[in-house]
N, C-alpha and C positions, 0 to 999 in steps of 0.2 A: 792634271796630275799631282799628287801630293807633294809638298814641299819636303826635301830631303836634307839632312845635315849630318855630318860626319865629325865626331870627336876622337882626337888622338891624344890620349892622357893616361895618367896612372890610375890604378883602382883604388879605391878607398873602401876597406872592408867594413868601416862604420856607415858608409852610404851617404854621408853629408857632403863630401867634396868629391873631387876627381871625376872620373866617367860617370859615376853613379849620378851624381848632381847633374852633369851635363844631360844625360838621357832623360832624367825626370824633368828637367826644364824643357828640353826639346818636346816631350810629349804634352805637358801642360800647354804650351804654346801652339799645339797643333802640328807638329813637325815629325815626320819619321826619323827616328835617330839610329845612326849605325856607329861603331866604335873600333878604334885600334889602340890596344892596350901597349903601353910603353914600359910600365912597371908595376910592381904589386906590393902594396904595404899590408902590414898587419897594424891596424889603428882603430881607435875609438875616440871618445870625446876627451880623453886624458892625455893621449899622444900617439906618436908612431912608434911602434915596438920593433918592427923589422921592415925592410925595404930591400926588394930584389929587382933589378933590371933585366927586362927582355933582350935578347940578341936584336941588333940593329936591323938585320935582314929579315927577321920574324916580324918587326914592326913594319917594315916596308911591304912584306908580303900581305899583311892585313890591309893596308892602305889600298894597295893595287887590286886586291880582290874585291873590295867593295866599289872601287871607283870603275873598275872595268865592266862591272855588271849593274848594281843598283844606282850608282852614281851619286851626285850630291850637288845641291844648290849653294851651301855654304860649308866651310871646315873651319873647326878651330883646334888649337892645341893647348894643352895643359902642361902637367909636369912631363918632361921629356927625359930628364935623368942623366944625360951625358952628351958629349960632343959627337961622338960615333952616331947616337941615335938621331941627333938634330940634324947631321948630315944625310942620314938615310930618309929622314922625313921630308927633308928640302928636295932630295933627288926624286922621291916619289910624287911630289907635288908640283914641281917645276914644269911649266909649258902646259898645264892643264887649265889655266885661266879662271881658277876658282876664287870666290870671295873667302880669304883667309883671315880669320879672327885670331891673332896670336897673344895668348895670355902667357906672359914670360914668367912661369911659376919658378921661383928660386928656393922658397922656403915655406914649410907649412905653418898653419895657424899656431901650432904648438911650439915653433921655433925649430923644427928639425929641417936641415938642409936636404932640398930635393934636387939641386943642381950645383955641381962643383964650380968654383970660381973660374976656373979655367976654361969651362964650357961657355960661358957668357959671351966670349968673343965669337964662339961659332953661331950662337944664336943671333947676334948682331949682323954678321957677315952673310949667314945662309937664309934666315927667315924673315928678317926685317923687310928687306926689299920686295919679298912676296906678299906681305901682309897688307890687307884692306885697312886694317886697324890694329894697332897694338894696346894692350889694356893694363899697365903695370900699376900696382900700389906704390906707396912711397919708397919702401925699402927695394922693390925691384927696379923702379925708375932710377934710383940712385946707383944701383949697381950697373944698370946700363949706360949711364952717362959719365960714371966715375966720379961723381960729387954729390953732396948732400942735397937731398930734395925734402924740406921739412916745413915749407910754408907756402902761401898761395902764390907769392911772387916765383919762387923757385919752381913750383909747378908749372908755371906758364912758361918760364924759360926752358924747363925740361921738355915740355910738349914741343916746343919749336925746334929744340935740338934733336930730339928723337924723329921728328917729321923729316929733318934733312937728310937722316940716314936711310930713307927709302920707303917707309910704310905711307899708305894713302892717308891715314888720319892716326891720332893719338888720343887716348883718354887717360889722363893721370888721375888715379883714385886716392882721394885723401882719406876716406872712410872714417874710422872711429878716431883718427889720429889728429883732427884739426878742431879742437874746441867744441862749440855747441852745435856744429852743423856738419853733415856728411857732404862734402865738397868734392866734386871732381871737375877736372879742367879738360874740354875737348878743343882739339885743333886740327884743321884738316888742310892747312896751307893757305886759307882764305879767312875762315871764321875762326876765333878764339871765343868759346862759350864757357861760362861759369855755371856749372850744374849744382845746385845745392838742394838738399832735403834736410828735415830736422834730424838730429842725432838722436838714436833710440838707445837707452841704457838697457843692455842685455848681454848675457853671457852666450846667446846663440847666434855666433858669427862664423861658424865654422862652414866652409864652402861659399862664402859670399862673392868672392873673386871668381870661383868656377861658375856660379850661378849666373853673375853678371855677365860675363864673356859668353856663356851658353845662351842667354836670352838674346844677346846682340846677334849671335850667329843664327838663331831661329828666326829673327825678324828679317835678318839679311837674306835668309832662304826663302822667305814668304814674299820677298820684294819689297821691303820697306827701306827707303833711302837711309844712308848711313846715320845722319844726325838723329833722324826719328827713331832709328834702332836703338841708338845708345840712350836717347830720352825714355823709350818705352821699357827698355831693360833696366833703367835705374828705377823707374817706377814700380816695376815688378819686384826687384830686388827690396825696395823700401817696405812692400806689402809683406814679402816674405819673411823679413826681419821682424816687422812688427806683430806677425802672427805666428811666430816660431813656436813648434811644441817643446814642451819640458821633457827632455830626453837625456839619458847619461848621467854621470857624475856632476852633482851640483857645483864642483869646483872646476869642471871642465869646459870646454867650447862646444855647445850643442849645435845641431844643424838649424837652417832655416826652413821655411815652410814651403816646399815645391808645389803645394796645392793653392798658393796665393792666386788671386784674381789674374787671368791674363790681361795683358795691356791691348 
């Protein structure tokens, strides 16, 4: 049977991030992708021009419709948009025993808020305990633990603190914010791993977090162990950034290359 993955995320009209990036990544990695839309944006490489949330019960209905028929071997969440949507997603997933990759999207690459501060508490309470892995960047990690996360030591401390909140594992992503290397820290309660790759100078970084978490989801759906899925996803993302197409405004954030070689 073909591996299946469900993304519960927002729509990016520019196609570089959100559920569009997730579905492209699923397809590239040989997984059948399904989606539940949480919010709709009007955006491009320059920024987010408009955002509309869907009704929480409509989001839940999409999830239920997919899981009760097609099913899923792994699920990921992206931009959820509000506390009520978070609660509806958690209720729809609870008790199904699915491998959940939680990408706690709070802000877009352009700096546009995608999750109110008040909803972060709902994310921690409702979804962190259900997650096989949570994948925050430095800003998201700081929001989740309530203190600055700006260097390698703080990333390690944050990974341990987040793990205590219930997820099976944590990967804190340093991305382009830590000098000469793209450093991530992985922790599963046993191993604390330092995952580094050369930092690539590029404007094509839109959708990197979505693509990374989607690749983890796809590899989990295919049966790859968690640490291997994270390593494979990081390799895929590095290739996707290095070979990114030149699209959109030269001053904007272009997309990565979702045709990059599969790990």
